[in-house]
C-alpha positions in Angstrom: 18.0 -39.7 8.0 20.0 -40.2 4.8 23.2 -42.1 4.0 25.7 -40.3 1.7 29.0 -41.2 0.2 31.6 -38.4 0.6 34.2 -37.5 -1.8 37.7 -39.1 -1.6 39.1 -36.8 1.0 36.6 -37.9 3.5 35.7 -41.2 5.3 34.4 -44.1 3.2 30.9 -43.6 4.6 28.9 -41.3 6.8 25.3 -40.8 8.0 24.0 -37.3 7.9 21.0 -36.3 9.9 18.4 -33.7 8.9 16.1 -32.8 6.2 17.2 -33.3 2.5 18.7 -30.3 0.9 16.4 -28.3 -1.3 17.5 -28.1 -4.9 16.9 -24.7 -6.2 16.3 -24.0 -10.0 19.1 -22.3 -11.8 18.8 -18.8 -13.2 18.6 -20.3 -16.8 15.5 -22.5 -15.7 14.0 -19.4 -13.9 14.4 -17.4 -17.1 12.9 -20.1 -19.1 9.8 -20.0 -16.9 9.4 -16.3 -17.5 9.8 -16.7 -21.3 7.2 -19.6 -21.3 4.6 -17.3 -19.6 4.8 -15.1 -22.8 3.1 -18.1 -24.6 0.4 -18.1 -21.8 -0.1 -14.4 -21.9 1.5 -12.7 -24.8 2.9 -9.4 -23.9 0.8 -7.6 -26.3 -2.3 -9.1 -24.6 -1.6 -7.0 -21.5 -3.0 -4.1 -23.5 -6.6 -5.7 -23.7 -9.5 -4.2 -21.7 -12.9 -5.5 -23.0 -15.4 -5.5 -20.1 -17.3 -8.8 -20.0 -21.0 -8.8 -20.4 -21.5 -10.2 -17.0 -19.0 -7.5 -15.4 -20.1 -6.8 -11.8 -22.0 -3.6 -11.1 -19.4 -1.2 -9.6 -21.8 0.5 -7.2 -23.0 -2.9 -6.1 -19.4 -3.8 -5.3 -18.9 -0.7 -3.2 -22.2 -1.3 -1.4 -21.0 -4.8 -0.6 -17.9 -3.3 1.0 -20.0 -0.7 2.9 -21.9 -3.5 4.7 -19.0 -4.0 7.2 -18.2 -0.4 7.7 -19.3 2.2 10.2 -22.7 3.2 8.7 -22.6 6.9 9.5 -19.0 7.2 7.8 -20.1 5.5 4.5 -21.7 8.7 3.1 -18.3 10.5 3.7 -16.6 7.8 1.5 -19.1 8.2 -1.3 -18.9 12.1 -1.0 -15.0 11.8 -1.4 -15.2 9.3 -4.2 -17.7 11.3 -6.3 -15.4 14.4 -6.3 -13.6 13.3 -9.3 -12.7 10.2 -11.5 -9.4 10.1 -9.8 -10.9 10.1 -6.3 -13.2 7.4 -7.4 -10.3 5.3 -8.6 -8.5 5.7 -5.3 -11.5 4.1 -3.6 -12.2 1.6 -6.2 -9.7 -1.1 -5.5 -12.2 -3.7 -5.2 -13.7 -2.9 -8.6 -10.5 -3.1 -10.3 -9.6 -6.3 -8.5 -12.6 -7.9 -10.0 -11.7 -6.6 -13.4 -8.2 -7.9 -13.1 -9.3 -11.3 -12.1 -11.2 -11.7 -15.4 -8.0 -11.2 -17.3 -5.5 -13.9 -18.2 -2.7 -14.3 -15.6 1.0 -14.8 -16.3 1.2 -16.9 -13.2 4.3 -15.2 -12.0 3.4 -14.3 -8.5 4.7 -11.7 -6.1 3.6 -10.1 -2.8 1.0 -7.6 -4.2 0.3 -4.2 -2.7 -3.2 -4.6 -4.1 -3.7 -0.9 -4.3 -0.6 0.4 -6.0 -1.9 3.7 -7.4 0.4 6.7 -7.5 -0.9 8.4 -4.3 0.1 5.3 -2.3 3.7 6.2 -2.7 5.7 8.7 -0.7 8.6 9.3 1.7 9.1 8.0 5.2 11.6 7.3 7.9 13.7 4.2 8.4 14.6 3.2 11.9 18.0 4.6 11.4 16.3 8.1 10.7 17.0 8.3 6.9 14.2 9.3 4.6 13.4 6.8 1.9 10.9 6.7 -1.0 8.6 3.6 -0.8 5.0 2.3 -1.1 2.9 3.3 2.0 -0.4 1.5 1.9 -0.9 -2.3 2.3 -4.4 -2.7 3.3 -5.1 -5.1 0.4 -1.7 -6.9 0.2 -1.8 -10.5 -0.9 0.3 -12.8 -3.1 -0.8 -12.6 -6.8 0.2 -12.0 -10.4 2.9 -9.1 -10.6 0.8 -7.5 -13.5 -2.1 -6.5 -11.3 0.1 -4.0 -9.3 1.6 -2.7 -12.4 -1.8 -2.3 -14.3 -3.2 -0.4 -11.3 -0.2 1.9 -11.1 -0.3 2.5 -14.9 -4.1 3.2 -14.9 -3.8 5.5 -12.0 -1.3 7.6 -14.0 -3.6 7.9 -17.0 -6.5 8.9 -14.6 -4.5 11.5 -12.8 -3.1 12.7 -16.2 -6.6 13.3 -17.4 -7.5 15.1 -14.2 -4.6 17.5 -14.9 -5.5 18.2 -18.4 -2.5 16.3 -20.1 -2.9 15.5 -23.8 -3.1 12.0 -25.0 0.7 12.0 -26.0 1.6 13.4 -22.5 -0.3 10.7 -20.7 1.3 8.0 -23.0 4.7 9.4 -22.1 4.0 9.2 -18.4 2.8 5.6 -18.5 5.6 4.5 -20.8 8.2 6.1 -18.4 6.8 4.3 -15.4 6.4 0.9 -16.9 9.8 1.0 -18.8 11.5 1.9 -15.4 9.7 -1.1 -13.9 11.1 -3.3 -16.6 14.7 -1.9 -16.4 14.7 -2.0 -12.6 13.7 -5.7 -12.7 16.5 -6.4 -15.2 18.9 -4.6 -12.6 17.5 -6.6 -9.7 17.5 -10.0 -11.5 21.3 -10.7 -11.3 21.8 -9.2 -7.8 22.5 -11.4 -4.9 19.7 -11.9 -2.3 21.3 -9.7 0.3 22.2 -7.0 -2.1 18.6 -6.8 -3.2 17.2 -6.9 0.3 19.3 -3.8 1.2 18.3 -1.9 -1.9 16.4 1.3 -1.3 15.7 4.8 -2.8 17.3 7.1 -0.2 16.2 10.6 -0.5 19.2 12.6 0.6 21.7 11.1 -2.0 19.0 10.7 -4.8 17.2 13.9 -4.6 20.0 16.0 -6.2 20.2 13.5 -9.1 16.4 13.6 -9.4 16.5 17.4 -9.4 19.1 17.4 -12.1 16.9 15.4 -14.5 13.7 17.5 -14.2 12.7 21.1 -14.8 13.1 23.8 -12.1 9.4 23.7 -11.1 9.4 19.9 -10.6 12.7 20.0 -8.6 11.1 22.7 -6.3 8.0 20.6 -5.8 10.2 17.6 -4.8 12.2 19.7 -2.2 8.9 20.9 -0.7 7.7 17.3 -0.3 10.9 16.5 1.5 10.8 19.5 3.7 7.2 18.7 4.7 8.3 15.2 5.6 11.2 16.5 7.8 8.4 18.4 9.8 5.9 15.7 10.2 7.1 13.8 13.5 5.5 13.0 16.7 5.9 16.3 18.2 4.2 18.0 15.2 1.4 15.5 15.2 0.8 16.1 18.9 0.9 19.8 18.4 -1.7 19.7 15.7 -4.1 17.1 17.2 -3.9 17.4 20.8 -4.0 20.0 23.6 -3.6 20.0 27.4 -7.0 20.0 29.1 -7.3 20.2 32.8 -3.7 19.3 33.1 -3.8 16.3 30.8 -3.0 16.0 27.1 -6.1 15.0 25.0 -7.0 14.5 21.4 -9.1 17.4 20.2 -12.5 16.8 18.7 -13.2 17.7 14.9 -16.5 15.8 14.2 -17.3 13.8 12.2 -13.6 13.4 11.0 -12.1 13.2 14.6 -14.5 12.0 17.4 -12.9 11.4 21.0 -13.8 8.0 22.4 -15.8 9.4 25.3 -18.2 10.7 22.6 -18.6 7.2 21.1 -18.4 4.6 23.8 -21.6 3.2 25.2 -22.7 4.2 28.6 -21.0 2.0 31.3 -18.0 0.8 29.1 -14.6 1.1 30.8 -12.9 2.3 27.6 -9.6 2.9 29.2 -9.4 -0.8 30.3 -10.6 -1.9 26.9 -7.9 0.1 25.1 -5.1 -1.0 27.5 -6.1 -4.6 26.7 -5.9 -4.1 23.1 -2.5 -2.3 23.4 -1.2 -5.2 25.4 -2.1 -7.6 22.7 -0.6 -5.4 20.1 2.7 -5.2 22.0 3.0 -8.9 21.7 3.4 -8.7 18.1 6.6 -6.5 18.3 10.1 -7.7 18.6 11.6 -7.6 22.0 13.4 -4.3 21.9 10.6 -2.6 20.2 8.0 -4.0 22.7 10.3 -2.5 25.4 10.2 0.9 23.7 6.5 1.0 23.5 5.9 -0.3 27.0 7.5 2.9 28.2 4.6 5.0 26.9 1.3 5.0 28.8 -2.1 5.2 27.2 -3.7 8.6 27.6 -6.5 9.1 25.2 -8.1 7.9 21.9 -10.3 9.0 19.2 -11.8 7.7 15.9 -10.4 9.3 12.8 -11.7 9.1 9.2 -8.7 8.5 7.0 -8.0 8.3 3.1 -10.7 7.6 0.5 -11.0 3.9 0.1 -10.5 3.3 3.8 -13.4 5.6 5.0 -15.8 3.7 7.1 -13.3 1.1 8.4 -12.6 1.6 12.1 -9.5 3.8 12.5 -8.4 5.1 15.9 -5.7 7.4 16.9 -4.2 6.5 20.2 -2.3 9.1 22.3 0.5 7.7 24.3 2.7 9.7 26.7 6.2 8.9 27.9 8.4 10.8 30.2 5.7 13.4 30.7 2.8 15.0 28.7 5.1 16.6 26.4 6.7 13.3 25.4 3.9 12.2 23.0 3.5 9.3 20.7 0.5 9.1 18.4 -0.3 5.6 17.1 -2.9 4.8 14.4 -4.8 1.6 14.9 -6.5 0.7 11.6 -9.0 -1.9 10.9 -7.7 -4.6 8.6 -10.6 -6.2 6.8 -10.6 -9.0 4.2 -8.4 -8.0 1.3 -10.3 -7.3 -1.9 -8.0 -9.6 -3.7 -8.9 -12.7 -1.6 -12.3 -13.0 -3.3 -10.2 -13.8 -6.5 -7.0 -15.2 -5.3 -8.0 -17.2 -2.2 -7.8 -16.5 1.6 -4.7 -15.2 3.2 -2.5 -17.7 5.0 -2.3 -15.6 8.1 -4.7 -16.2 10.9 -5.8 -12.5 11.1 -5.8 -9.6 8.7 -3.7 -7.2 10.8 -0.9 -9.7 10.5 -1.5 -10.1 6.9 -1.1 -6.3 6.4 2.0 -6.2 8.5 3.8 -9.1 7.2 3.0 -7.9 3.5 4.3 -4.5 4.4 7.6 -5.9 5.9 8.2 -7.9 2.9 7.5 -5.1 0.3 9.0 -2.0 2.0 12.7 -1.3 2.2 12.3 -0.2 5.9 9.1 -0.3 8.1 8.0 1.7 11.1 9.4 0.5 14.3 6.0 0.5 15.9 4.3 -1.6 13.2 2.4 -4.5 14.6 -1.1 -6.0 14.8 -3.9 -7.1 17.2 -7.3 -8.6 17.3 -9.8 -7.2 19.7 -13.5 -7.0 20.5 -15.0 -3.8 19.5 -17.4 -1.7 21.8 -20.2 -3.6 20.0 -18.6 -7.0 21.1 -17.6 -8.0 17.5 -14.0 -9.1 17.1 -12.0 -7.2 14.5 -8.5 -7.1 13.3 -6.3 -4.1 13.3 -2.7 -3.1 12.4 -0.9 -0.4 14.4 1.8 2.1 13.3 2.8 5.6 14.2 0.4 8.2 12.8 3.3 10.3 11.4 6.9 9.6 11.2 8.5 11.9 8.5 5.8 10.7 6.2 4.7 12.9 3.1 3.6 12.4 -0.5 3.4 14.5 -3.6 -0.1 15.5 -4.6 -0.8 14.2 -8.1 -2.9 17.3 -8.8 0.0 19.7 -8.6 2.2 17.7 -11.1 2.8 19.0 -14.6 3.7 16.3 -17.3 7.5 16.6 -16.6 6.8 16.0 -12.9 4.5 13.0 -13.4 7.0 11.3 -15.8 9.7 11.7 -13.2 7.4 10.5 -10.4 6.1 7.7 -12.5 9.6 6.5 -13.0 10.4 6.4 -9.3 7.2 4.6 -8.6 8.0 2.0 -11.2 11.3 1.3 -9.7 10.0 1.2 -6.2 7.3 -1.3 -7.2 9.9 -3.4 -9.1 12.0 -3.6 -6.0 9.1 -4.6 -3.8 8.2 -7.4 -6.3 11.7 -8.6 -6.7 12.1 -9.1 -2.9 9.0 -11.5 -2.8 8.6 -13.0 -6.4 11.0 -14.6 -8.9 12.9 -11.5 -10.3 14.7 -13.6 -13.0 11.5 -15.0 -14.3 9.7 -11.7 -14.3 12.7 -9.9 -15.9 12.7 -12.7 -18.6 9.0 -12.3 -19.4 9.4 -8.5 -19.6 12.3 -8.9 -22.0 14.6 -6.1 -23.3 12.1 -3.9 -25.4 9.3 -1.8 -24.7 6.5 -4.2 -25.6 5.1 -4.4 -22.1 5.2 -0.6 -21.6 3.3 0.1 -24.8 0.8 -2.6 -24.0 0.1 -1.2 -20.6 -0.2 2.3 -21.9 -2.9 1.2 -24.2 -4.6 -0.6 -21.3 -4.3 2.4 -18.9 -6.1 4.6 -21.4 -8.8 1.9 -21.9 -9.3 1.5 -18.3 -9.3 5.2 -17.5 -12.3 5.2 -19.9 -14.0 2.4 -17.8 -13.1 4.3 -14.6 -14.9 7.4 -15.9 -18.0 5.3 -16.7 -18.0 3.8 -13.2 -17.6 7.2 -11.7 -20.6 8.4 -13.5 -22.5 5.4 -12.3 -21.8 6.3 -8.7 -22.7 10.0 -9.3 -26.1 8.7 -10.8 -26.6 6.4 -7.9 -26.1 9.4 -5.4 -28.3 11.7 -7.4 -31.1 9.1 -7.6 -30.9 8.4 -3.8 -29.7 4.8 -4.2 -26.7 5.6 -2.0 -26.2 8.6 0.4 -23.2 11.0 0.2 -21.7 13.7 2.2 -19.4 15.8 -0.2 -16.7 18.1 1.1 -15.6 16.2 4.2 
């Protein structure tokens, strides 16, 4: 309780109950914090990549991750990662996190994606049934220095550019365009009001014509193809591709080892239907009331284990078939295991009590709009071990642009959109005024990160070669082509 003396228009004294008001620093003070961070980490220093003598062995880091994964799926992960340096980069978030932790930090923290490479952006649906462009993978999300995400995005562009045969100058142009757009977008977000920033999004329908007008004909055509693909990828299309009616009931079709129905996995004597219904009940408790009501109108019908992605291969991922009005009213959920973020080893543990919640809360904070079925649960597996999961729709107008099909013009344009998207996600959770002040008004940071991206692409090629050697020497097993 505090006593205050009001102004002359009020009574001579008053007693006000409640906590003391929080004094927020002004924009000038916040900008000063950003400029001060330049002394801690000069912007030119962002270019540096000099692997330390005691750098952790990349294959050992991957093997450490594999210890908690499904053993028979780990060779699929290695097989996918050995396919190319870019595929290796996609699966190497833990390796790069260790490398970034060895670099000086600006101390300007945001909610990190943790794996912000260019293949983890794409289009998806809002609850209002509009199509937006956004980040779409948050398995590693955790608060940390903004530059970690930007460095991973920049490096991914350099790695992808090499895979596509771009020249040194073309790759530099791609990375410069991406990081410059991150900088200018952050400068645009800095003076925005909090609500204006929160409502900011890249809406596909109004923005696609502008995007098409700025690029060559081929790039515009590819962009339209991605959007058309997204429109087709809904619950009905997912059910048509992955399920069939068997003996009068809709079931998920087997495609081993990538899709394995639960009856082919569950130990003898386990009542898997009861186990899954219990898990779904716990998941529904994480939803808001109206969304919980919606999901409760669907009944559990079937489940299967599904191999997904590159870096995620080996974690436990289920597709869960739910039916509503009848067997033709299908909803496919994905329940994906959420393990410890690769960032926690370097930035400290999550403040959330379970990793499914860590992923969901990070996603909700960074995305402009999230899936209405997004939630989390903790359940004991068929082996009796408790694990954390997050749950979302398997497909809901989701699509992404394959980097392998991009020419330099396309990757420049795509990199710009990714840079803007990442800046908005960071601006929502971090001090956008301080970050904008650190970035400044020139291209210092963009040029530094273009140099970093090339140096790290060299490192990634060396690490990829180390994995290939480990596979050839029998140190680790791999199943290519799956």
